[in-house]
SEKOL-813575 format. One record per residue (C-alpha): residue number from 1; residue in three letters; x, y, z. Coordinates in nm, 2 decimals, decimal comma. Each point is the difference from the previous one (the first is absolute). Example, Ala and Ser with C-alpha at 12.3 -4.5 7.8 and 13.67 -1.06 7.14 Angstrom:
// residues 2
{nr 1 | rest ALA | u 1,23 | v -0,45 | w 0,78};
{nr 2 | rest SER | u 0,14 | v 0,34 | w -0,07};
END
This chain:
// residues 53
{nr 1 | rest UNK | u 11,95 | v 2,31 | w 6,39};
{nr 2 | rest UNK | u -0,26 | v -0,13 | w -0,26};
{nr 3 | rest UNK | u -0,16 | v 0,18 | w -0,29};
{nr 4 | rest UNK | u -0,34 | v -0,11 | w -0,12};
{nr 5 | rest UNK | u -0,11 | v 0,11 | w -0,34};
{nr 6 | rest UNK | u -0,36 | v 0,04 | w -0,11};
{nr 7 | rest UNK | u -0,14 | v -0,24 | w -0,26};
{nr 8 | rest UNK | u -0,06 | v 0,32 | w -0,20};
{nr 9 | rest UNK | u 0,38 | v 0,01 | w -0,07};
{nr 10 | rest UNK | u -0,03 | v -0,32 | w -0,19};
{nr 11 | rest UNK | u -0,33 | v 0,07 | w -0,19};
{nr 12 | rest UNK | u -0,01 | v 0,03 | w -0,37};
{nr 13 | rest UNK | u -0,25 | v 0,29 | w 0,03};
{nr 14 | rest UNK | u 0,24 | v 0,23 | w 0,20};
{nr 15 | rest UNK | u 0,15 | v 0,31 | w -0,16};
{nr 16 | rest UNK | u 0,14 | v 0,33 | w 0,13};
{nr 17 | rest UNK | u -0,16 | v 0,32 | w -0,11};
{nr 18 | rest UNK | u 0,07 | v 0,35 | w 0,13};
{nr 19 | rest UNK | u 0,24 | v -0,14 | w 0,27};
{nr 20 | rest UNK | u -0,28 | v -0,22 | w 0,15};
{nr 21 | rest UNK | u -0,07 | v -0,37 | w -0,03};
{nr 22 | rest UNK | u -0,32 | v -0,06 | w -0,20};
{nr 23 | rest UNK | u -0,15 | v -0,30 | w -0,17};
{nr 24 | rest UNK | u -0,30 | v -0,10 | w -0,21};
{nr 25 | rest UNK | u -0,21 | v -0,05 | w 0,31};
{nr 26 | rest UNK | u 0,11 | v 0,34 | w 0,15};
{nr 27 | rest UNK | u 0,10 | v 0,24 | w -0,28};
{nr 28 | rest UNK | u 0,00 | v 0,30 | w 0,23};
{nr 29 | rest UNK | u 0,25 | v -0,17 | w 0,24};
{nr 30 | rest UNK | u -0,01 | v -0,32 | w 0,21};
{nr 31 | rest UNK | u -0,14 | v 0,08 | w 0,35};
{nr 32 | rest UNK | u 0,25 | v -0,07 | w 0,28};
{nr 33 | rest UNK | u -0,25 | v -0,24 | w 0,17};
{nr 34 | rest UNK | u -0,02 | v -0,21 | w -0,31};
{nr 35 | rest UNK | u 0,38 | v 0,01 | w -0,06};
{nr 36 | rest UNK | u 0,09 | v -0,11 | w 0,35};
{nr 37 | rest UNK | u -0,27 | v -0,26 | w 0,04};
{nr 38 | rest UNK | u -0,02 | v -0,14 | w -0,35};
{nr 39 | rest UNK | u -0,15 | v -0,35 | w -0,02};
{nr 40 | rest UNK | u 0,07 | v -0,20 | w -0,31};
{nr 41 | rest UNK | u -0,34 | v -0,16 | w -0,01};
{nr 42 | rest UNK | u -0,21 | v 0,31 | w 0,06};
{nr 43 | rest UNK | u -0,12 | v 0,23 | w -0,28};
{nr 44 | rest UNK | u 0,19 | v 0,32 | w 0,01};
{nr 45 | rest UNK | u -0,26 | v 0,24 | w -0,16};
{nr 46 | rest UNK | u -0,22 | v 0,02 | w -0,31};
{nr 47 | rest UNK | u 0,00 | v -0,38 | w -0,05};
{nr 48 | rest UNK | u 0,38 | v 0,00 | w -0,03};
{nr 49 | rest UNK | u 0,20 | v -0,26 | w 0,20};
{nr 50 | rest UNK | u 0,37 | v -0,05 | w 0,06};
{nr 51 | rest UNK | u 0,19 | v -0,17 | w -0,29};
{nr 52 | rest UNK | u 0,36 | v -0,09 | w 0,06};
{nr 53 | rest UNK | u 0,24 | v 0,17 | w -0,24};
END
């Protein structure tokens, strides 16, 4: 069995708030579609891109 983690798990912008994963790009919570299909070269939201922690 394999486990694949989202790039979000390694991003410097990630934080947990109110028991949900949030970040600078998605302060209200990271949408599942973004979390599961995160592309390191693509802008996440609001001009913010992935930055490895």
